[in-house]
Structure formats: C-alpha cells, structure tokens
ZAMARGU-4260 file (C-alpha; in steps of 0.2 Angstrom, whole numbers, plus 5000, padded with zeros to 4 digits):
<rodrens>
0) 5066/5025/4998 | 5084/5026/4996 | 5095/5011/4993 | 5104/5010/5009 | 5107/4998/5025
5) 5108/5008/5040 | 5089/4999/5046 | 5092/4984/5057 | 5096/4971/5043 | 5096/4952/5046
10) 5115/4943/5046 | 5116/4932/5031 | 5123/4918/5041 | 5110/4919/5054 | 5097/4917/5040
15) 5105/4903/5031 | 5105/4893/5046 | 5089/4895/5048 | 5085/4891/5032 | 5093/4874/5033
20) 5083/4870/5048 | 5066/4877/5039 | 5070/4867/5025 | 5074/4851/5035 | 5057/4853/5044
25) 5048/4855/5028 | 5055/4838/5022 | 5051/4830/5038 | 5032/4836/5037 | 5034/4847/5053
30) 5029/4865/5042 | 5019/4864/5026 | 5029/4868/5012 | 5018/4884/5008 | 5023/4890/5027
35) 5040/4885/5025 | 5044/4894/5009 | 5037/4910/5016 | 5047/4909/5031 | 5062/4908/5020
40) 5060/4921/5008 | 5054/4933/5022 | 5069/4931/5032 | 5081/4934/5015 | 5070/4949/5012
45) 5076/4954/5028 | 5094/4955/5025 | 5105/4966/5013 | 5104/4956/5000 | 5092/4965/4987
50) 5099/4982/4991 | 5117/4974/4989 | 5113/4969/4971 | 5104/4984/4967 | 5118/4995/4972
55) 5129/4984/4962 | 5122/4992/4944 | 5127/5008/4948 | 5136/5008/4930 | 5123/5001/4920
60) 5107/5009/4928 | 5102/5026/4934 | 5100/5031/4952 | 5081/5032/4950 | 5082/5013/4941
65) 5092/5007/4955 | 5079/5012/4968 | 5065/5004/4956 | 5076/4988/4956 | 5074/4985/4975
70) 5055/4982/4972 | 5055/4971/4957 | 5071/4961/4964 | 5059/4960/4979 | 5046/4951/4967
75) 5057/4940/4958 | 5066/4932/4973 | 5047/4931/4981 | 5041/4923/4965 | 5055/4911/4963
80) 5056/4907/4982 | 5038/4900/4984 | 5037/4892/4966 | 5037/4874/4972 | 5039/4865/4954
85) 5056/4865/4944 | 5066/4880/4943 | 5060/4886/4960 | 5071/4888/4976 | 5075/4870/4980
90) 5072/4865/4998 | 5082/4849/4995 | 5097/4860/4994 | 5095/4871/5007 | 5092/4856/5019
95) 5109/4852/5014 | 5117/4868/5019 | 5116/4878/5003 | 5115/4896/5006 | 5097/4904/5005
100) 5105/4920/5002 | 5118/4914/4991 | 5103/4906/4981 | 5094/4923/4981 | 5109/4933/4974
105) 5115/4918/4961 | 5095/4922/4955 | 5099/4940/4954 | 5116/4941/4946 | 5111/4927/4933
110) 5101/4937/4920 | 5089/4943/4934 | 5097/4961/4935 | 5096/4965/4915 | 5080/4956/4914
115) 5070/4968/4926 | 5081/4984/4919 | 5074/4978/4902 | 5057/4977/4906 | 5057/4994/4917
120) 5064/5003/4901 | 5049/4998/4891 | 5038/5006/4903 | 5034/5025/4898 | 5017/5027/4908
125) 5010/5015/4922 | 4995/5005/4916 | 4979/5008/4926 | 4971/4991/4929 | 4952/4999/4930
130) 4937/4990/4927 | 4929/4999/4914 | 4913/4994/4918 | 4912/5001/4937 | 4900/5012/4938
135) 4891/5016/4955 | 4877/5027/4948 | 4865/5013/4948 | 4860/5003/4963 | 4877/4997/4973
140) 4871/4979/4968 | 4878/4984/4952 | 4897/4982/4957 | 4903/4966/4967 | 4914/4970/4982
145) 4927/4959/4974 | 4929/4973/4959 | 4933/4988/4971 | 4951/4978/4976 | 4955/4983/4957
150) 4947/5000/4956 | 4962/5013/4957 | 4960/5032/4956 | 4960/5037/4938 | 4958/5056/4939
155) 4975/5067/4941 | 4970/5084/4949 | 4983/5097/4951 | 4992/5091/4965 | 5007/5102/4965
160) 4996/5116/4963 | 4985/5111/4979 | 5003/5115/4987 | 5011/5128/4979 | 4995/5137/4976
165) 4991/5140/4994 | 5008/5143/5001 | 5012/5159/5009 | 5028/5166/5004 | 5038/5162/5020
170) 5052/5152/5025 | 5042/5137/5032 | 5032/5135/5017 | 5046/5137/5005 | 5054/5123/5014
175) 5039/5111/5014 | 5035/5116/4995 | 5054/5110/4992 | 5051/5095/5002 | 5037/5090/4992
180) 5044/5093/4976 | 5061/5083/4979 | 5049/5070/4988 | 5038/5069/4971 | 5053/5069/4959
185) 5052/5052/4948 | 5034/5048/4959 | 5019/5044/4948 | 5000/5047/4952 | 4996/5037/4967
190) 5012/5042/4976 | 5011/5060/4973 | 4994/5061/4978 | 4999/5054/4994 | 5014/5065/4997
195) 5002/5082/4990 | 4990/5077/5005 | 5003/5074/5018 | 5013/5091/5014 | 4995/5100/5016
200) 4991/5092/5031 | 5008/5096/5038 | 5007/5114/5032 | 4992/5120/5036 | 4991/5109/5051
205) 4975/5099/5045 | 4968/5082/5052 | 4967/5071/5037 | 4949/5066/5031 | 4940/5051/5039
210) 4943/5036/5027 | 4926/5029/5025 | 4928/5008/5030 | 4916/5001/5016 | 4925/5000/4999
215) 4906/5006/4991 | 4907/5021/5001 | 4925/5025/4997 | 4919/5023/4978 | 4905/5034/4980
220) 4916/5048/4986 | 4930/5045/4974 | 4917/5048/4960 | 4908/5063/4967 | 4925/5073/4968
225) 4932/5066/4953 | 4916/5072/4943 | 4915/5090/4952 | 4931/5097/4957 | 4921/5109/4969
230) 4911/5094/4979 | 4925/5091/4990 | 4924/5111/4996 | 4905/5112/4994 | 4906/5098/5008
235) 4916/5108/5020 | 4906/5122/5018 | 4891/5112/5022 | 4900/5103/5037 | 4904/5121/5044
240) 4886/5128/5042 | 4880/5113/5050 | 4889/5115/5065 | 4890/5134/5066 | 4874/5140/5059
245) 4860/5131/5048 | 4864/5124/5031 | 4856/5129/5014 | 4844/5118/5008 | 4857/5113/4993
250) 4869/5108/5007 | 4856/5098/5018 | 4853/5086/5000 | 4874/5083/5001 | 4875/5064/5006
255) 4881/5062/5022 | 4894/5050/5017 | 4904/5066/5011 | 4900/5077/5027 | 4907/5060/5038
260) 4924/5066/5030 | 4925/5080/5041 | 4920/5071/5056 | 4936/5075/5065 | 4939/5093/5057
265) 4938/5107/5069 | 4927/5123/5066 | 4944/5133/5064 | 4950/5118/5052 | 4935/5118/5042
270) 4935/5137/5040 | 4953/5138/5034 | 4950/5123/5022 | 4932/5131/5015 | 4942/5147/5010
275) 4956/5139/5000 | 4957/5133/4982 | 4945/5118/4977 | 4960/5108/4973 | 4966/5109/4993
280) 4949/5100/4998 | 4949/5087/4981 | 4966/5082/4984 | 4964/5078/5004 | 4948/5068/4999
285) 4956/5059/4986 | 4971/5054/4997 | 4959/5048/5010 | 4949/5035/4999 | 4963/5029/4987
290) 4971/5015/4987 | 4987/5015/4995 | 5003/5012/4983 | 5009/4994/4983 | 5026/4994/4991
295) 5039/4980/4988 | 5039/4963/4993 | 5050/4965/5010 | 5040/4978/5016 | 5024/4967/5013
300) 5032/4954/5022 | 5039/4964/5036 | 5021/4970/5041 | 5015/4952/5041 | 5029/4950/5052
305) 5021/4962/5065 | 5003/4957/5062 | 5007/4938/5065 | 5018/4944/5083 | 5002/4951/5089
310) 4997/4935/5095 | 5002/4917/5100 | 4987/4908/5100 | 4985/4891/5091 | 4981/4894/5073
315) 4985/4912/5074 | 4998/4913/5061 | 4988/4904/5048 | 4972/4915/5051 | 4981/4932/5053
320) 4990/4928/5035 | 4974/4926/5028 | 4968/4941/5037 | 4982/4952/5030 | 4980/4947/5013
325) 4963/4951/5014 | 4966/4967/5020 | 4978/4971/5006 | 4967/4967/4992 | 4955/4980/4997
330) 4966/4992/5003 | 4983/4992/4992 | 4985/4993/4974 | 4986/4977/4964 | 5003/4981/4958
335) 5016/4992/4961 | 5016/5009/4950 | 5032/5006/4942 | 5030/4988/4938 | 5031/4981/4921
340) 5021/4966/4922 | 5003/4964/4922 | 4994/4954/4936 | 4992/4937/4929 | 4976/4927/4929
345) 4979/4917/4943 | 4985/4934/4954 | 4969/4942/4948 | 4959/4927/4955 | 4969/4926/4971
350) 4965/4944/4974 | 4947/4942/4972 | 4946/4929/4981 | 4956/4937/4996 | 4945/4953/4994
355) 4929/4945/4994 | 4933/4935/5011 | 4936/4952/5022 | 4918/4951/5030 | 4919/4935/5036
360) 4938/4937/5042 | 4936/4952/5050 | 4920/4945/5060 | 4930/4931/5065 | 4944/4941/5071
365) 4935/4954/5082 | 4924/4939/5090 | 4942/4931/5096 | 4943/4932/5115 | 4960/4940/5115
370) 4955/4952/5100 | 4974/4955/5097 | 4971/4969/5083 | 4955/4978/5091 | 4939/4977/5096
375) 4931/4984/5079 | 4933/4984/5061 | 4940/5003/5061 | 4953/4996/5077 | 4959/4982/5066
380) 4960/4991/5049 | 4970/5005/5059 | 4980/4992/5066 | 4987/4986/5048 | 4987/5003/5042
385) 5000/5008/5056 | 5011/4993/5053 | 5010/4996/5035 | 5016/5013/5034 | 5030/5010/5050
390) 5037/4997/5040 | 5037/5007/5024 | 5046/5021/5031 | 5056/5012/5042
</rodrens>
C-alpha cells in the first residue's frame, strides 16, 4: 500500500457533520455508545486524515516508515475512538459540533506520530505469537479450536527461490521476477509468502490450491509440508497418478486432505507443477493454508462496511459484525507483521471468544431466509475473503 489519496476518500466536512449527528443520537439513547463510536471512527478512517499525517513525517521518517505509520495510526485512532473512559474520544464535544477529523489530527500530532515511530524502530524482527504447545501429532482433541486463531506459519521456505529458481530467461519472466522482488522489498515472511504464491500462479498459469475450511485441516497440511519439504510435490504426483494412471501403494497412503488441495487442478497443471523444484509446490500450499496478513484498521472497517451493506434485515448490523469478527479471528493474523505491540490479555480473550463463536454464527448465517452471504460455509467464507482482498487492494 502506498501513501496516496487517489481512491475515493470521504470529505472531512461530511464526516464531521455525520459525527455530530451520531453523537447526539448516542446521547439521546437512539444508538448504543459502542455502535456510535464504531460508526464515527469508520467514517474518520475513510478520509485522508491518516494518510496526510503520515505523509507529513517526510523529514522525520523514511518512506517505508511512513508506509508503516498508516497502519499504526489507524490502530491508535480506532483504539482511542472506541475508548469510553476518560482520555477517549468525547461524544459530548462531538455532539456540540467539535470536528471528529480535527480530534483525530490532534491525537496524531500531539505526540502520536513520534511515539509510534519510536515503537516501530525498536522492532528488528517480528514476534511470532504461536502457542508452543500446539501439536497435532496426536488426537485432534489435543488442541482447542480457538488456539487455531493464533497459530501462524513459523516456517520460512525459500520464497524467492520458488520464483527465481523456476523462471525461464525471457522478458515476461524477467518482468514478473522484478515485479515480485520490488513488491516483496520490506515485506516480512507472511506477506512475502503470499506474494510468492501469487506471482507463481501468474507466471506459470497455476490455480490456487483449495484452502481447507476446517482450521484443524489447515494446520495438519501446514505441519505436513513444514516437516517435509517434499510432501507438497508428492501429493501433486499422487493426484496426477490418481487421475491418469494407477497410484503406487505409497501414494495411496497419502492423506486425503493433501490430495484435496489439488481438486481444481487440471492434469496439465499437475504435470507441470510436479516437475518443478519442491519449493514451488510447498510455497503454493503454505500460502493456501496460512492466515492472511493483518491489514490496517481502515481496511478491516471497509470490509465490514461491505458486509453490513449486503442485507438490510432487522438485526443484521449487529449480527454481521459478530460474524465478520469471528471470521477475522480464524482467518487473519492476530497482529500486523509490523506491529510493535503484543496483544493485550483482553485482546487475546476477545479473539479466542470470536473464534469459538464461528460454528454457531456460520450456521445461523446459512439458515437465514435471505442468505445474504451465501448458502454454505464455503460461500460465506469466500464472500468475506473476496471483500477483504478488494478493500485491501482498492
């Protein structure tokens, strides 16, 4: 994401007027305080405020640091806007006409920028929030569904090699390689993994492996290909043999969850992938089962806005927010890869609670008469993923 304002950004005067109206409705008891604060901060993050303050640090921060500040600023503004205690955004002042966007600017300028810069510069390597006790070698009952929300990919395969090691020396491949290296500059393992997989799919006309819906299945696959770099390509060969000839006894013993990754692959795709270096298949699989890198708060807020506008039935606003937060808990990393802050105990508790709620919430969503997000868990999850990607890249 680059610092620019070319996308359709909300006007600050419109946001300020709306914030005054929302604040008055909250104080009158027509809207809950939590929902009112959420609506106001979502509007603030849809303006140019965050970008303009980050851009103003051009003499104090490097270009990469200014990019990183966008996410940190978004989190700070949201945290203070949702804070109902003293020190948070004052609805009383907003109700009287105080500028909501002005409040955000003041928050960031009065020490916010320098504080965030100091925090970022303390970080040299990303902390990996992985439960060290997580082990799927035994029965599935040995790990909780909620723990899956925090278990991220710890292995770091040769992402660059998976791209550059396969590329033929022609102009198109050279361009794709340069595009990958440029996009990956400054990115850390999670983002580089996704970029590597996307570049390979584009370069070699591969489909994306099918992402297992069940978090336990995803973790099984991740553990399998992390422990054995050859496992991914072996499953490709087994799938090819299943379709075109006869599998060997060893191939018949490969877990069905590994074969299911390639259900969308044609015989031609399977054949071409099978003769590439093992890094290629391993990278595609790891990307398919990895948690999505956590974006800034404004991107999450934009995705929630898309979800909320998919239906107008009574109670949908509150329910869709719970459903989306649950999806985020099981599909998106707990913290930004550039974040300098570990999750608080309260954050951890909320994320675990949200993850545990997914089975019940998805069943309720599918059972809705209008089925605004889809008729199956796969359709609902795909809806969220597509909206998430569009808002992230938009």
